[in-house]
mmCIF file of the C-alpha atoms, coordinates in Angstrom:
data_MODEL
# 
_entry.id   MODEL 
# 
loop_
_atom_site.group_PDB 
_atom_site.id 
_atom_site.type_symbol 
_atom_site.label_atom_id 
_atom_site.label_alt_id 
_atom_site.label_comp_id 
_atom_site.label_asym_id 
_atom_site.label_entity_id 
_atom_site.label_seq_id 
_atom_site.pdbx_PDB_ins_code 
_atom_site.Cartn_x 
_atom_site.Cartn_y 
_atom_site.Cartn_z 
_atom_site.occupancy 
_atom_site.B_iso_or_equiv 
_atom_site.pdbx_formal_charge 
_atom_site.auth_seq_id 
_atom_site.auth_comp_id 
_atom_site.auth_asym_id 
_atom_site.auth_atom_id 
_atom_site.pdbx_PDB_model_num 
ATOM 1   C CA . UNK A 1 1   ? 19.395  2.469   -10.053 1.00 0.00 ? 1   UNK A CA 1 
ATOM 2   C CA . UNK A 1 2   ? 15.896  2.691   -11.348 1.00 0.00 ? 2   UNK A CA 1 
ATOM 3   C CA . UNK A 1 3   ? 13.140  2.180   -9.393  1.00 0.00 ? 3   UNK A CA 1 
ATOM 4   C CA . UNK A 1 4   ? 12.073  -1.207  -11.638 1.00 0.00 ? 4   UNK A CA 1 
ATOM 5   C CA . UNK A 1 5   ? 15.670  -2.708  -10.661 1.00 0.00 ? 5   UNK A CA 1 
ATOM 6   C CA . UNK A 1 6   ? 14.721  -1.992  -7.181  1.00 0.00 ? 6   UNK A CA 1 
ATOM 7   C CA . UNK A 1 7   ? 11.858  -3.948  -7.233  1.00 0.00 ? 7   UNK A CA 1 
ATOM 8   C CA . UNK A 1 8   ? 13.527  -7.255  -8.981  1.00 0.00 ? 8   UNK A CA 1 
ATOM 9   C CA . UNK A 1 9   ? 16.042  -6.681  -6.355  1.00 0.00 ? 9   UNK A CA 1 
ATOM 10  C CA . UNK A 1 10  ? 13.504  -6.842  -3.495  1.00 0.00 ? 10  UNK A CA 1 
ATOM 11  C CA . UNK A 1 11  ? 11.533  -9.683  -4.801  1.00 0.00 ? 11  UNK A CA 1 
ATOM 12  C CA . UNK A 1 12  ? 14.222  -11.881 -5.465  1.00 0.00 ? 12  UNK A CA 1 
ATOM 13  C CA . UNK A 1 13  ? 15.254  -11.244 -1.754  1.00 0.00 ? 13  UNK A CA 1 
ATOM 14  C CA . UNK A 1 14  ? 11.991  -11.853 -0.714  1.00 0.00 ? 14  UNK A CA 1 
ATOM 15  C CA . UNK A 1 15  ? 11.460  -14.890 -2.422  1.00 0.00 ? 15  UNK A CA 1 
ATOM 16  C CA . UNK A 1 16  ? 14.984  -16.370 -1.662  1.00 0.00 ? 16  UNK A CA 1 
ATOM 17  C CA . UNK A 1 17  ? 14.047  -15.724 2.170   1.00 0.00 ? 17  UNK A CA 1 
ATOM 18  C CA . UNK A 1 18  ? 10.526  -16.663 1.871   1.00 0.00 ? 18  UNK A CA 1 
ATOM 19  C CA . UNK A 1 19  ? 10.517  -20.099 0.131   1.00 0.00 ? 19  UNK A CA 1 
ATOM 20  C CA . UNK A 1 20  ? 10.815  -22.569 2.950   1.00 0.00 ? 20  UNK A CA 1 
ATOM 21  C CA . UNK A 1 21  ? 8.551   -21.359 4.581   1.00 0.00 ? 21  UNK A CA 1 
ATOM 22  C CA . UNK A 1 22  ? 5.914   -21.374 2.102   1.00 0.00 ? 22  UNK A CA 1 
ATOM 23  C CA . UNK A 1 23  ? 3.647   -24.803 2.312   1.00 0.00 ? 23  UNK A CA 1 
ATOM 24  C CA . UNK A 1 24  ? 1.738   -25.867 -0.631  1.00 0.00 ? 24  UNK A CA 1 
ATOM 25  C CA . UNK A 1 25  ? -1.105  -24.980 1.944   1.00 0.00 ? 25  UNK A CA 1 
ATOM 26  C CA . UNK A 1 26  ? -0.131  -21.982 2.907   1.00 0.00 ? 26  UNK A CA 1 
ATOM 27  C CA . UNK A 1 27  ? 0.848   -21.450 -0.755  1.00 0.00 ? 27  UNK A CA 1 
ATOM 28  C CA . UNK A 1 28  ? -3.282  -22.038 -1.567  1.00 0.00 ? 28  UNK A CA 1 
ATOM 29  C CA . UNK A 1 29  ? -4.347  -19.991 1.039   1.00 0.00 ? 29  UNK A CA 1 
ATOM 30  C CA . UNK A 1 30  ? -2.116  -16.956 -0.226  1.00 0.00 ? 30  UNK A CA 1 
ATOM 31  C CA . UNK A 1 31  ? -4.011  -18.138 -3.417  1.00 0.00 ? 31  UNK A CA 1 
ATOM 32  C CA . UNK A 1 32  ? -7.677  -17.863 -2.256  1.00 0.00 ? 32  UNK A CA 1 
ATOM 33  C CA . UNK A 1 33  ? -7.389  -14.482 -0.998  1.00 0.00 ? 33  UNK A CA 1 
ATOM 34  C CA . UNK A 1 34  ? -6.349  -13.050 -4.549  1.00 0.00 ? 34  UNK A CA 1 
ATOM 35  C CA . UNK A 1 35  ? -8.734  -15.329 -5.974  1.00 0.00 ? 35  UNK A CA 1 
ATOM 36  C CA . UNK A 1 36  ? -11.478 -12.365 -6.883  1.00 0.00 ? 36  UNK A CA 1 
ATOM 37  C CA . UNK A 1 37  ? -8.578  -9.837  -7.779  1.00 0.00 ? 37  UNK A CA 1 
ATOM 38  C CA . UNK A 1 38  ? -6.832  -12.256 -10.409 1.00 0.00 ? 38  UNK A CA 1 
ATOM 39  C CA . UNK A 1 39  ? -10.185 -13.156 -11.585 1.00 0.00 ? 39  UNK A CA 1 
ATOM 40  C CA . UNK A 1 40  ? -9.641  -16.276 -13.289 1.00 0.00 ? 40  UNK A CA 1 
ATOM 41  C CA . UNK A 1 41  ? -10.316 -19.715 -11.887 1.00 0.00 ? 41  UNK A CA 1 
ATOM 42  C CA . UNK A 1 42  ? -7.536  -21.326 -14.781 1.00 0.00 ? 42  UNK A CA 1 
ATOM 43  C CA . UNK A 1 43  ? -4.962  -18.610 -13.638 1.00 0.00 ? 43  UNK A CA 1 
ATOM 44  C CA . UNK A 1 44  ? -4.963  -19.310 -9.869  1.00 0.00 ? 44  UNK A CA 1 
ATOM 45  C CA . UNK A 1 45  ? -4.870  -23.440 -11.342 1.00 0.00 ? 45  UNK A CA 1 
ATOM 46  C CA . UNK A 1 46  ? -1.426  -22.742 -12.993 1.00 0.00 ? 46  UNK A CA 1 
ATOM 47  C CA . UNK A 1 47  ? 0.241   -21.118 -10.046 1.00 0.00 ? 47  UNK A CA 1 
ATOM 48  C CA . UNK A 1 48  ? 2.281   -24.129 -8.352  1.00 0.00 ? 48  UNK A CA 1 
ATOM 49  C CA . UNK A 1 49  ? 4.394   -21.711 -6.392  1.00 0.00 ? 49  UNK A CA 1 
ATOM 50  C CA . UNK A 1 50  ? 5.406   -18.416 -4.594  1.00 0.00 ? 50  UNK A CA 1 
ATOM 51  C CA . UNK A 1 51  ? 7.212   -17.285 -7.230  1.00 0.00 ? 51  UNK A CA 1 
ATOM 52  C CA . UNK A 1 52  ? 4.482   -18.262 -10.073 1.00 0.00 ? 52  UNK A CA 1 
ATOM 53  C CA . UNK A 1 53  ? 2.048   -16.471 -7.633  1.00 0.00 ? 53  UNK A CA 1 
ATOM 54  C CA . UNK A 1 54  ? 4.298   -12.958 -7.374  1.00 0.00 ? 54  UNK A CA 1 
ATOM 55  C CA . UNK A 1 55  ? 4.179   -13.341 -11.256 1.00 0.00 ? 55  UNK A CA 1 
ATOM 56  C CA . UNK A 1 56  ? 1.008   -13.657 -11.774 1.00 0.00 ? 56  UNK A CA 1 
ATOM 57  C CA . UNK A 1 57  ? 0.075   -10.741 -9.663  1.00 0.00 ? 57  UNK A CA 1 
ATOM 58  C CA . UNK A 1 58  ? 2.688   -8.843  -11.246 1.00 0.00 ? 58  UNK A CA 1 
ATOM 59  C CA . UNK A 1 59  ? 0.440   -9.234  -14.288 1.00 0.00 ? 59  UNK A CA 1 
ATOM 60  C CA . UNK A 1 60  ? -2.431  -8.014  -12.917 1.00 0.00 ? 60  UNK A CA 1 
ATOM 61  C CA . UNK A 1 61  ? -1.070  -5.055  -11.009 1.00 0.00 ? 61  UNK A CA 1 
ATOM 62  C CA . UNK A 1 62  ? -1.643  -6.133  -8.027  1.00 0.00 ? 62  UNK A CA 1 
ATOM 63  C CA . UNK A 1 63  ? 1.798   -5.836  -6.864  1.00 0.00 ? 63  UNK A CA 1 
ATOM 64  C CA . UNK A 1 64  ? 4.259   -3.188  -8.332  1.00 0.00 ? 64  UNK A CA 1 
ATOM 65  C CA . UNK A 1 65  ? 7.139   -1.089  -7.451  1.00 0.00 ? 65  UNK A CA 1 
ATOM 66  C CA . UNK A 1 66  ? 4.971   1.455   -6.019  1.00 0.00 ? 66  UNK A CA 1 
ATOM 67  C CA . UNK A 1 67  ? 2.590   -1.106  -4.059  1.00 0.00 ? 67  UNK A CA 1 
ATOM 68  C CA . UNK A 1 68  ? 3.947   -4.258  -2.106  1.00 0.00 ? 68  UNK A CA 1 
ATOM 69  C CA . UNK A 1 69  ? 1.420   -5.040  0.233   1.00 0.00 ? 69  UNK A CA 1 
ATOM 70  C CA . UNK A 1 70  ? 1.148   -8.732  -1.317  1.00 0.00 ? 70  UNK A CA 1 
ATOM 71  C CA . UNK A 1 71  ? 4.687   -8.652  0.322   1.00 0.00 ? 71  UNK A CA 1 
ATOM 72  C CA . UNK A 1 72  ? 3.505   -7.119  3.884   1.00 0.00 ? 72  UNK A CA 1 
ATOM 73  C CA . UNK A 1 73  ? 0.541   -9.964  3.922   1.00 0.00 ? 73  UNK A CA 1 
ATOM 74  C CA . UNK A 1 74  ? 2.375   -12.543 3.107   1.00 0.00 ? 74  UNK A CA 1 
ATOM 75  C CA . UNK A 1 75  ? 5.711   -11.631 5.731   1.00 0.00 ? 75  UNK A CA 1 
ATOM 76  C CA . UNK A 1 76  ? 3.141   -10.860 8.398   1.00 0.00 ? 76  UNK A CA 1 
ATOM 77  C CA . UNK A 1 77  ? 0.890   -13.416 8.280   1.00 0.00 ? 77  UNK A CA 1 
ATOM 78  C CA . UNK A 1 78  ? 3.352   -16.494 7.063   1.00 0.00 ? 78  UNK A CA 1 
ATOM 79  C CA . UNK A 1 79  ? 6.771   -15.470 7.735   1.00 0.00 ? 79  UNK A CA 1 
ATOM 80  C CA . UNK A 1 80  ? 6.773   -14.220 11.290  1.00 0.00 ? 80  UNK A CA 1 
ATOM 81  C CA . UNK A 1 81  ? 7.827   -10.631 10.260  1.00 0.00 ? 81  UNK A CA 1 
ATOM 82  C CA . UNK A 1 82  ? 11.635  -11.586 9.507   1.00 0.00 ? 82  UNK A CA 1 
ATOM 83  C CA . UNK A 1 83  ? 11.418  -9.328  6.094   1.00 0.00 ? 83  UNK A CA 1 
ATOM 84  C CA . UNK A 1 84  ? 9.480   -6.429  7.824   1.00 0.00 ? 84  UNK A CA 1 
ATOM 85  C CA . UNK A 1 85  ? 12.758  -4.698  7.890   1.00 0.00 ? 85  UNK A CA 1 
ATOM 86  C CA . UNK A 1 86  ? 13.763  -5.196  4.651   1.00 0.00 ? 86  UNK A CA 1 
ATOM 87  C CA . UNK A 1 87  ? 10.102  -4.184  3.346   1.00 0.00 ? 87  UNK A CA 1 
ATOM 88  C CA . UNK A 1 88  ? 10.196  -1.235  5.123   1.00 0.00 ? 88  UNK A CA 1 
ATOM 89  C CA . UNK A 1 89  ? 13.610  0.017   3.902   1.00 0.00 ? 89  UNK A CA 1 
ATOM 90  C CA . UNK A 1 90  ? 12.488  -0.320  0.395   1.00 0.00 ? 90  UNK A CA 1 
ATOM 91  C CA . UNK A 1 91  ? 9.919   1.718   0.759   1.00 0.00 ? 91  UNK A CA 1 
ATOM 92  C CA . UNK A 1 92  ? 11.618  4.575   2.718   1.00 0.00 ? 92  UNK A CA 1 
ATOM 93  C CA . UNK A 1 93  ? 14.436  4.693   0.105   1.00 0.00 ? 93  UNK A CA 1 
ATOM 94  C CA . UNK A 1 94  ? 11.149  4.916   -2.451  1.00 0.00 ? 94  UNK A CA 1 
ATOM 95  C CA . UNK A 1 95  ? 9.835   7.631   -0.769  1.00 0.00 ? 95  UNK A CA 1 
ATOM 96  C CA . UNK A 1 96  ? 13.184  9.566   -0.287  1.00 0.00 ? 96  UNK A CA 1 
ATOM 97  C CA . UNK A 1 97  ? 14.071  8.765   -4.102  1.00 0.00 ? 97  UNK A CA 1 
ATOM 98  C CA . UNK A 1 98  ? 10.259  9.819   -6.329  1.00 0.00 ? 98  UNK A CA 1 
ATOM 99  C CA . UNK A 1 99  ? 9.756   12.932  -5.040  1.00 0.00 ? 99  UNK A CA 1 
ATOM 100 C CA . UNK A 1 100 ? 13.355  14.550  -5.306  1.00 0.00 ? 100 UNK A CA 1 
ATOM 101 C CA . UNK A 1 101 ? 13.225  12.941  -8.436  1.00 0.00 ? 101 UNK A CA 1 
ATOM 102 C CA . UNK A 1 102 ? 9.992   14.606  -9.568  1.00 0.00 ? 102 UNK A CA 1 
ATOM 103 C CA . UNK A 1 103 ? 11.032  17.819  -8.227  1.00 0.00 ? 103 UNK A CA 1 
ATOM 104 C CA . UNK A 1 104 ? 14.014  17.733  -10.525 1.00 0.00 ? 104 UNK A CA 1 
ATOM 105 C CA . UNK A 1 105 ? 11.836  16.752  -13.582 1.00 0.00 ? 105 UNK A CA 1 
ATOM 106 C CA . UNK A 1 106 ? 9.441   20.061  -12.542 1.00 0.00 ? 106 UNK A CA 1 
ATOM 107 C CA . UNK A 1 107 ? 12.744  22.261  -11.795 1.00 0.00 ? 107 UNK A CA 1 
ATOM 108 C CA . UNK A 1 108 ? 14.018  21.431  -15.372 1.00 0.00 ? 108 UNK A CA 1 
ATOM 109 C CA . UNK A 1 109 ? 10.651  21.952  -16.644 1.00 0.00 ? 109 UNK A CA 1 
ATOM 110 C CA . UNK A 1 110 ? 10.993  25.739  -15.411 1.00 0.00 ? 110 UNK A CA 1 
ATOM 111 C CA . UNK A 1 111 ? 14.284  26.591  -16.509 1.00 0.00 ? 111 UNK A CA 1 
ATOM 112 C CA . UNK A 1 112 ? 14.978  29.460  -18.961 1.00 0.00 ? 112 UNK A CA 1 
ATOM 113 C CA . UNK A 1 113 ? 15.585  29.221  -22.088 1.00 0.00 ? 113 UNK A CA 1 
ATOM 114 C CA . UNK A 1 114 ? 17.657  31.784  -24.382 1.00 0.00 ? 114 UNK A CA 1 
ATOM 115 C CA . UNK A 1 115 ? 16.197  30.856  -27.086 1.00 0.00 ? 115 UNK A CA 1 
ATOM 116 C CA . UNK A 1 116 ? 12.784  31.347  -26.371 1.00 0.00 ? 116 UNK A CA 1 
ATOM 117 C CA . UNK A 1 117 ? 13.141  35.078  -25.540 1.00 0.00 ? 117 UNK A CA 1 
ATOM 118 C CA . UNK A 1 118 ? 10.788  36.226  -28.459 1.00 0.00 ? 118 UNK A CA 1 
ATOM 119 C CA . UNK A 1 119 ? 7.858   34.272  -26.833 1.00 0.00 ? 119 UNK A CA 1 
ATOM 120 C CA . UNK A 1 120 ? 5.527   36.889  -26.373 1.00 0.00 ? 120 UNK A CA 1 
ATOM 121 C CA . UNK A 1 121 ? 4.354   37.525  -22.755 1.00 0.00 ? 121 UNK A CA 1 
ATOM 122 C CA . UNK A 1 122 ? 0.919   36.180  -23.215 1.00 0.00 ? 122 UNK A CA 1 
ATOM 123 C CA . UNK A 1 123 ? 2.807   32.986  -24.974 1.00 0.00 ? 123 UNK A CA 1 
ATOM 124 C CA . UNK A 1 124 ? 5.193   33.030  -21.630 1.00 0.00 ? 124 UNK A CA 1 
ATOM 125 C CA . UNK A 1 125 ? 2.036   33.187  -19.366 1.00 0.00 ? 125 UNK A CA 1 
ATOM 126 C CA . UNK A 1 126 ? -0.047  30.062  -21.206 1.00 0.00 ? 126 UNK A CA 1 
ATOM 127 C CA . UNK A 1 127 ? 3.171   27.794  -21.159 1.00 0.00 ? 127 UNK A CA 1 
ATOM 128 C CA . UNK A 1 128 ? 4.298   29.001  -17.544 1.00 0.00 ? 128 UNK A CA 1 
ATOM 129 C CA . UNK A 1 129 ? 0.965   27.749  -16.293 1.00 0.00 ? 129 UNK A CA 1 
ATOM 130 C CA . UNK A 1 130 ? 0.260   24.514  -18.336 1.00 0.00 ? 130 UNK A CA 1 
ATOM 131 C CA . UNK A 1 131 ? 3.764   23.752  -16.570 1.00 0.00 ? 131 UNK A CA 1 
ATOM 132 C CA . UNK A 1 132 ? 2.401   24.651  -13.355 1.00 0.00 ? 132 UNK A CA 1 
ATOM 133 C CA . UNK A 1 133 ? -0.626  22.794  -14.119 1.00 0.00 ? 133 UNK A CA 1 
ATOM 134 C CA . UNK A 1 134 ? 1.579   19.590  -14.694 1.00 0.00 ? 134 UNK A CA 1 
ATOM 135 C CA . UNK A 1 135 ? 3.771   20.303  -11.743 1.00 0.00 ? 135 UNK A CA 1 
ATOM 136 C CA . UNK A 1 136 ? 0.967   20.344  -9.144  1.00 0.00 ? 136 UNK A CA 1 
ATOM 137 C CA . UNK A 1 137 ? -0.328  17.386  -10.948 1.00 0.00 ? 137 UNK A CA 1 
ATOM 138 C CA . UNK A 1 138 ? 2.765   15.270  -10.249 1.00 0.00 ? 138 UNK A CA 1 
ATOM 139 C CA . UNK A 1 139 ? 3.305   16.468  -6.840  1.00 0.00 ? 139 UNK A CA 1 
ATOM 140 C CA . UNK A 1 140 ? -0.415  15.522  -6.043  1.00 0.00 ? 140 UNK A CA 1 
ATOM 141 C CA . UNK A 1 141 ? 0.529   11.864  -7.992  1.00 0.00 ? 141 UNK A CA 1 
ATOM 142 C CA . UNK A 1 142 ? 3.573   11.626  -5.144  1.00 0.00 ? 142 UNK A CA 1 
ATOM 143 C CA . UNK A 1 143 ? 1.603   12.270  -1.982  1.00 0.00 ? 143 UNK A CA 1 
ATOM 144 C CA . UNK A 1 144 ? -1.227  10.124  -3.207  1.00 0.00 ? 144 UNK A CA 1 
ATOM 145 C CA . UNK A 1 145 ? 1.524   7.024   -3.184  1.00 0.00 ? 145 UNK A CA 1 
ATOM 146 C CA . UNK A 1 146 ? 3.397   8.267   -0.090  1.00 0.00 ? 146 UNK A CA 1 
ATOM 147 C CA . UNK A 1 147 ? -0.658  8.536   1.523   1.00 0.00 ? 147 UNK A CA 1 
ATOM 148 C CA . UNK A 1 148 ? -1.237  4.548   0.620   1.00 0.00 ? 148 UNK A CA 1 
ATOM 149 C CA . UNK A 1 149 ? 1.699   3.355   1.961   1.00 0.00 ? 149 UNK A CA 1 
ATOM 150 C CA . UNK A 1 150 ? 1.316   4.936   4.889   1.00 0.00 ? 150 UNK A CA 1 
ATOM 151 C CA . UNK A 1 151 ? -2.081  3.338   4.710   1.00 0.00 ? 151 UNK A CA 1 
ATOM 152 C CA . UNK A 1 152 ? -0.745  0.401   4.307   1.00 0.00 ? 152 UNK A CA 1 
ATOM 153 C CA . UNK A 1 153 ? 1.713   0.537   6.958   1.00 0.00 ? 153 UNK A CA 1 
ATOM 154 C CA . UNK A 1 154 ? -1.029  1.263   9.594   1.00 0.00 ? 154 UNK A CA 1 
ATOM 155 C CA . UNK A 1 155 ? -3.223  -1.436  8.429   1.00 0.00 ? 155 UNK A CA 1 
ATOM 156 C CA . UNK A 1 156 ? -0.639  -3.377  9.469   1.00 0.00 ? 156 UNK A CA 1 
ATOM 157 C CA . UNK A 1 157 ? -0.173  -2.320  12.730  1.00 0.00 ? 157 UNK A CA 1 
ATOM 158 C CA . UNK A 1 158 ? -2.849  -2.336  13.491  1.00 0.00 ? 158 UNK A CA 1 
ATOM 159 C CA . UNK A 1 159 ? -4.873  -5.881  12.442  1.00 0.00 ? 159 UNK A CA 1 
ATOM 160 C CA . UNK A 1 160 ? -2.264  -7.770  14.448  1.00 0.00 ? 160 UNK A CA 1 
ATOM 161 C CA . UNK A 1 161 ? -3.833  -6.083  17.330  1.00 0.00 ? 161 UNK A CA 1 
ATOM 162 C CA . UNK A 1 162 ? -7.241  -5.644  17.285  1.00 0.00 ? 162 UNK A CA 1 
ATOM 163 C CA . UNK A 1 163 ? -8.245  -9.193  17.322  1.00 0.00 ? 163 UNK A CA 1 
ATOM 164 C CA . UNK A 1 164 ? -12.076 -9.719  18.335  1.00 0.00 ? 164 UNK A CA 1 
ATOM 165 C CA . UNK A 1 165 ? -12.575 -6.199  18.321  1.00 0.00 ? 165 UNK A CA 1 
ATOM 166 C CA . UNK A 1 166 ? -12.177 -5.872  14.589  1.00 0.00 ? 166 UNK A CA 1 
ATOM 167 C CA . UNK A 1 167 ? -15.877 -5.635  14.234  1.00 0.00 ? 167 UNK A CA 1 
ATOM 168 C CA . UNK A 1 168 ? -16.500 -3.191  16.303  1.00 0.00 ? 168 UNK A CA 1 
ATOM 169 C CA . UNK A 1 169 ? -14.084 -0.821  15.622  1.00 0.00 ? 169 UNK A CA 1 
ATOM 170 C CA . UNK A 1 170 ? -15.104 -1.187  12.036  1.00 0.00 ? 170 UNK A CA 1 
ATOM 171 C CA . UNK A 1 171 ? -18.248 -0.770  12.568  1.00 0.00 ? 171 UNK A CA 1 
ATOM 172 C CA . UNK A 1 172 ? -17.255 2.682   13.918  1.00 0.00 ? 172 UNK A CA 1 
ATOM 173 C CA . UNK A 1 173 ? -15.074 3.148   10.745  1.00 0.00 ? 173 UNK A CA 1 
ATOM 174 C CA . UNK A 1 174 ? -18.529 3.538   8.555   1.00 0.00 ? 174 UNK A CA 1 
ATOM 175 C CA . UNK A 1 175 ? -18.384 -0.258  7.933   1.00 0.00 ? 175 UNK A CA 1 
ATOM 176 C CA . UNK A 1 176 ? -21.938 -2.183  7.150   1.00 0.00 ? 176 UNK A CA 1 
ATOM 177 C CA . UNK A 1 177 ? -22.931 -4.978  9.113   1.00 0.00 ? 177 UNK A CA 1 
ATOM 178 C CA . UNK A 1 178 ? -23.542 -6.736  5.988   1.00 0.00 ? 178 UNK A CA 1 
ATOM 179 C CA . UNK A 1 179 ? -20.006 -6.254  5.010   1.00 0.00 ? 179 UNK A CA 1 
ATOM 180 C CA . UNK A 1 180 ? -19.077 -7.738  8.205   1.00 0.00 ? 180 UNK A CA 1 
ATOM 181 C CA . UNK A 1 181 ? -20.725 -10.860 7.639   1.00 0.00 ? 181 UNK A CA 1 
ATOM 182 C CA . UNK A 1 182 ? -19.747 -11.262 4.464   1.00 0.00 ? 182 UNK A CA 1 
ATOM 183 C CA . UNK A 1 183 ? -16.048 -10.569 5.758   1.00 0.00 ? 183 UNK A CA 1 
ATOM 184 C CA . UNK A 1 184 ? -16.288 -13.296 8.560   1.00 0.00 ? 184 UNK A CA 1 
ATOM 185 C CA . UNK A 1 185 ? -17.722 -15.578 6.397   1.00 0.00 ? 185 UNK A CA 1 
ATOM 186 C CA . UNK A 1 186 ? -15.091 -15.670 3.848   1.00 0.00 ? 186 UNK A CA 1 
ATOM 187 C CA . UNK A 1 187 ? -12.757 -15.986 6.676   1.00 0.00 ? 187 UNK A CA 1 
ATOM 188 C CA . UNK A 1 188 ? -14.470 -18.149 8.581   1.00 0.00 ? 188 UNK A CA 1 
ATOM 189 C CA . UNK A 1 189 ? -11.453 -19.791 10.784  1.00 0.00 ? 189 UNK A CA 1 
ATOM 190 C CA . UNK A 1 190 ? -8.852  -16.714 10.269  1.00 0.00 ? 190 UNK A CA 1 
ATOM 191 C CA . UNK A 1 191 ? -9.276  -13.952 12.504  1.00 0.00 ? 191 UNK A CA 1 
ATOM 192 C CA . UNK A 1 192 ? -6.451  -11.581 11.557  1.00 0.00 ? 192 UNK A CA 1 
ATOM 193 C CA . UNK A 1 193 ? -7.171  -12.003 7.940   1.00 0.00 ? 193 UNK A CA 1 
ATOM 194 C CA . UNK A 1 194 ? -10.530 -10.838 9.121   1.00 0.00 ? 194 UNK A CA 1 
ATOM 195 C CA . UNK A 1 195 ? -9.113  -8.194  10.740  1.00 0.00 ? 195 UNK A CA 1 
ATOM 196 C CA . UNK A 1 196 ? -7.256  -7.054  8.435   1.00 0.00 ? 196 UNK A CA 1 
ATOM 197 C CA . UNK A 1 197 ? -10.057 -7.135  5.117   1.00 0.00 ? 197 UNK A CA 1 
ATOM 198 C CA . UNK A 1 198 ? -12.387 -5.389  7.352   1.00 0.00 ? 198 UNK A CA 1 
ATOM 199 C CA . UNK A 1 199 ? -9.403  -2.183  8.226   1.00 0.00 ? 199 UNK A CA 1 
ATOM 200 C CA . UNK A 1 200 ? -8.656  -2.585  4.522   1.00 0.00 ? 200 UNK A CA 1 
ATOM 201 C CA . UNK A 1 201 ? -12.174 -1.741  3.002   1.00 0.00 ? 201 UNK A CA 1 
ATOM 202 C CA . UNK A 1 202 ? -12.131 0.824   5.884   1.00 0.00 ? 202 UNK A CA 1 
ATOM 203 C CA . UNK A 1 203 ? -8.944  3.015   5.559   1.00 0.00 ? 203 UNK A CA 1 
ATOM 204 C CA . UNK A 1 204 ? -8.571  2.220   1.827   1.00 0.00 ? 204 UNK A CA 1 
ATOM 205 C CA . UNK A 1 205 ? -11.354 4.004   0.922   1.00 0.00 ? 205 UNK A CA 1 
ATOM 206 C CA . UNK A 1 206 ? -11.421 6.887   3.034   1.00 0.00 ? 206 UNK A CA 1 
ATOM 207 C CA . UNK A 1 207 ? -9.073  9.245   1.190   1.00 0.00 ? 207 UNK A CA 1 
ATOM 208 C CA . UNK A 1 208 ? -9.538  12.084  3.354   1.00 0.00 ? 208 UNK A CA 1 
ATOM 209 C CA . UNK A 1 209 ? -9.739  12.297  6.778   1.00 0.00 ? 209 UNK A CA 1 
ATOM 210 C CA . UNK A 1 210 ? -8.740  8.903   7.664   1.00 0.00 ? 210 UNK A CA 1 
ATOM 211 C CA . UNK A 1 211 ? -6.026  9.709   10.199  1.00 0.00 ? 211 UNK A CA 1 
ATOM 212 C CA . UNK A 1 212 ? -8.394  11.233  12.311  1.00 0.00 ? 212 UNK A CA 1 
ATOM 213 C CA . UNK A 1 213 ? -11.322 8.900   11.804  1.00 0.00 ? 213 UNK A CA 1 
ATOM 214 C CA . UNK A 1 214 ? -9.241  6.031   12.804  1.00 0.00 ? 214 UNK A CA 1 
ATOM 215 C CA . UNK A 1 215 ? -7.676  7.678   15.556  1.00 0.00 ? 215 UNK A CA 1 
ATOM 216 C CA . UNK A 1 216 ? -11.273 8.199   17.419  1.00 0.00 ? 216 UNK A CA 1 
ATOM 217 C CA . UNK A 1 217 ? -12.728 4.644   16.678  1.00 0.00 ? 217 UNK A CA 1 
ATOM 218 C CA . UNK A 1 218 ? -9.683  3.217   18.428  1.00 0.00 ? 218 UNK A CA 1 
ATOM 219 C CA . UNK A 1 219 ? -10.170 5.627   21.165  1.00 0.00 ? 219 UNK A CA 1 
ATOM 220 C CA . UNK A 1 220 ? -14.017 5.013   21.055  1.00 0.00 ? 220 UNK A CA 1 
ATOM 221 C CA . UNK A 1 221 ? -13.938 1.302   20.980  1.00 0.00 ? 221 UNK A CA 1 
ATOM 222 C CA . UNK A 1 222 ? -11.502 1.037   24.121  1.00 0.00 ? 222 UNK A CA 1 
ATOM 223 C CA . UNK A 1 223 ? -8.218  0.391   22.245  1.00 0.00 ? 223 UNK A CA 1 
ATOM 224 C CA . UNK A 1 224 ? -6.058  3.629   23.850  1.00 0.00 ? 224 UNK A CA 1 
ATOM 225 C CA . UNK A 1 225 ? -3.252  1.027   23.669  1.00 0.00 ? 225 UNK A CA 1 
ATOM 226 C CA . UNK A 1 226 ? -3.519  0.682   19.690  1.00 0.00 ? 226 UNK A CA 1 
ATOM 227 C CA . UNK A 1 227 ? -4.090  4.377   19.018  1.00 0.00 ? 227 UNK A CA 1 
ATOM 228 C CA . UNK A 1 228 ? -0.805  5.132   20.912  1.00 0.00 ? 228 UNK A CA 1 
ATOM 229 C CA . UNK A 1 229 ? 1.097   2.461   18.278  1.00 0.00 ? 229 UNK A CA 1 
ATOM 230 C CA . UNK A 1 230 ? -0.684  4.239   15.206  1.00 0.00 ? 230 UNK A CA 1 
ATOM 231 C CA . UNK A 1 231 ? 0.203   8.199   16.671  1.00 0.00 ? 231 UNK A CA 1 
ATOM 232 C CA . UNK A 1 232 ? 3.682   7.024   16.770  1.00 0.00 ? 232 UNK A CA 1 
ATOM 233 C CA . UNK A 1 233 ? 3.482   6.003   13.330  1.00 0.00 ? 233 UNK A CA 1 
ATOM 234 C CA . UNK A 1 234 ? 1.665   8.936   11.998  1.00 0.00 ? 234 UNK A CA 1 
ATOM 235 C CA . UNK A 1 235 ? 4.427   11.519  13.977  1.00 0.00 ? 235 UNK A CA 1 
ATOM 236 C CA . UNK A 1 236 ? 7.174   9.228   12.185  1.00 0.00 ? 236 UNK A CA 1 
ATOM 237 C CA . UNK A 1 237 ? 5.833   9.756   8.868   1.00 0.00 ? 237 UNK A CA 1 
ATOM 238 C CA . UNK A 1 238 ? 5.192   13.766  9.200   1.00 0.00 ? 238 UNK A CA 1 
# 
């Protein structure tokens, strides 16, 4: 089964289970969350149900087979996490499939070909150099994808527990006061969404030392309980 087929199967399962939970009011809340990413008032107003919303998110590549963050968001905030195991299984299967697949593709690139024995040493050296470059580039993309998924898992786990301390933690992570004020203004009646958006900005924009920076911020912000949770997640992903 291809990644796209697995993704379509996941979406069908998600829609079938979540439909009873998504009221008109909830649908409007979810539409507001993704309004700026979609960037089309006409397109937003045309969405009448969750299935329509998912299709629009797919069209604008806000959700895809390698990025199911919107499903996690809906599940955590509106479905009482009833689909968490299903989503985690999908991501686990994806992680186990994509890296071995990339290794196989690159292994085939390195296989010797008896018909090419007459290549000069210079030609072979150049070819191998290009293949190695392509391999490293592909592996780097795979590692980046896995790291992005790990970030999303951490964000989903942490933002639920932060409560009103989200602002202090985000300040320690370098979020500017004007950004905090903007998040509060846009999500004035939803504390969990404030926490989610703040953490998302802090973590997703930090591509190097985000893990150690988050752990230090939680330690300094006196949220050792959440720090312990994050450490367990990171250890399980090593």
